[in-house]
N, C-alpha and C positions, 0 to 999 in steps of 0.2 A: 642031601642033607649034609654031606661030609664037605660038599663043595662051597656051601655058603660062608664059613667063617673065612674060606680063602679071598671067596669075591670081596666081601667088605675088606679085607687086608689089602686088596689089591686097590679100591675103591679110595681107601685110605691113602695108597701111596700115589695114586693120580692127584688126589687133592693136595697132599703134601708138596708135590713137585710145582705146582703153582703156585702155592705160598710163598715155597723157597725162591723160585725164581722172580715174584713181584716184590720182594724185599727190595733188589737192587733198584728196579724201575722207580718204587716207591722211594727212596732215598734221593736217585737223582731230580726226580719230580720235586722233592722236597728241597733241594738245594737252588732249583730256580725260582719258587715260588720266594724263598729266603732271599735270593738276592733282589728281586722285584721290591717284596714288600718294605725289606731293610732300605733299598732305594729311594721310596716314596717316604720313607720316615726322615731319611737325611734331607729330602728335597723340603720337606716342613721345616727341619732344624734351621737347613741353611738358604731360607728361599732369599735372604738378603743380597746372598751373593751369587746366586744363581737365576739368570736369565731363563724363567719356564717358557717352555714351546709347546702348546697343547697337543700337536698329535704324537710328541714324545709321551706325555703323560698317557693318551688315549691309547697306545700300543702298548704300554705297561699294563693298563688295566685289560686288554685284549688278551696281552700273553698269559697272565693268570687266569682268564676264560680256558685258553688251549692247555696250560698245564693241567686244571682242574676236570676239562673233558677228557684228555689222554687218560688220566687217573680213573675216569669215570668207565671210559669204554674199556680198559683192561680187564673189567669185570666178566665180559664175554668171552675171556679166553679161560675161563674155569673148567671148562668141560674139556679144552683140546687137549690131545693124550699122545700127540706127536712130535712131542718136542724133541730139538736137536740143537746142537751149539750155533748154525748158522742162523735157522729161523731166529733163536733167542737173540741172536748179536743183531739182528735186523730190527726187531722190535725193540730191542736197548737204545738203538740210534734217535728214534723218535724222543725221548726223554731227554737225551744228549743234546741234541739237534735245540730242542726249546730251551736247555740251560744256557747254549751259546748265543742265542736270540735275547735272552733275559740280559747276559753280559753286556751285549752291543747295544741296545737302547737305553740301557741306562748303566754306563760304568761307575765303577767305585770312586767314590771323591770324600773328601773332609771337612767337616763343618766350617773349615777356615777357607775352604776352596772356592774359586770365581770360576763359573763355567756356564757357557753358553748353549743349553740344550739343542737351540736351533743349528749351531754351527756343528755340534757333537753327531746330531740326528744326520745331516748331508753328507759329513766326514764317512759315518758309518753304514750308510744307505745302499750301496752296491753291496758289500758284506752282509747286510742285514736282509734284504731280501733276496738275495741268493740261496741264504740260510732257509729263508720262508718258503721258497720253491722247493727247496731240499726236502723240507718238511713234509710236505704234500706228497712230494715224489717217494720219500721213504714211507709215507702212509699207505701207499698204493702197492708199494713192493711187499710191505708187511701181508698185504691180503694174498699178493701172488706165493709168498713163500709159506706161508701156513696152511692155505685152502687151493692154492693152484688156481686162482680166478681171482677178478677185478671184484670191487664191490658193486653192490646194485647200481642202478641207472642213475637214480636220485644222488646217491653219494658220491660215484664216478664223476657227475655231472658239477657237484659243488667242488671237486676236489680241482678240476679241471679251470672253473672259473677262478679259484682262488690262485692258483698256479699265472693263469692269464695277466690278473691283478697284479700279482708280485713282478711278474717280466716287466710289464710296462712302468713299474716303480724302477726296477734296474736301469731301464733303456732313457726315462727323462728325470730330470731335478726339478722340474717346473712344479713351483710350490702348488698351484691350483690343483694339480694332480694329486700330490701328497695331503693335501687337507680333504680333498673329496674322497680319497680311498680309504678314510676313518669310516664317515657314517655307511658308506658301501659296506666296508667289511663288518661293521655292528650289524646291520640288518644281514646281509648274508649268515653270520654267524648265529645269529639268534633264529633265525629259519631253519638253519643246519640242524641246530639242537632241538627244537621244539618240532621239527619232520623226524629226526630218525634216533634222537637220542634224550628224548624227554624221560623216559623210565629205562631202569635199570634191564638189561636182558642179557 
C-alpha cells in the first residue's frame, strides 16, 4: 500500500517527460504548417504575379500531410521511458527537416512579387529531394535510436520506396518524372497511412 503513491508519482513524472519533450516538436511542426498555409494564402492573393506550377502545389499538400502524420505518430512515444538527449535530438530532426522542406518548396514572397514556381521548383529540386531522402533516413534512425531496431517490414519497405523515388528526383530533372512522382507519392502516402497509421496507437 505504501508503494502505490510512489508508483503513481513515478508514472506522472514519465507522462510529464513525454509532454515536456513533445512541446518543442509541436512548435517546430507548427512553424512548418504555418509556412505552407501562409504560402498557399499568398499564392491566392498574388495569383496574377505568380506563374503556378502544379507539382509545387501538390508537394505543398503532401508536406502538409507529412507534418500532420509526424505529429500523429508522435503519440506512439507516450509510453517510452528511456529518453536521453541523443534520442530526443534524432526525434527532433524529423520536424526540423520538414520545416526546411516547407521553406524550399514555397519560399517567402510578397504580394507584389513576380515568381515562376516552375523555375523555383527545379532550382531547388536538388536540395529539396536530398532533404526528402534525409527525412526518411532520420525516420529509420529514430527507430534505431529509440528501440534498437528498424521498423516492421511494411513500414521499412515504404521508407525504402520513398527514398528510391527521392533519389531518382535528385538524379534527373526530366519533367515527366517529376510530374509522375506526384500521383505515385500520393498513392503511396495514402496506402502507408491506411495500412499503418489509420488509428492512434
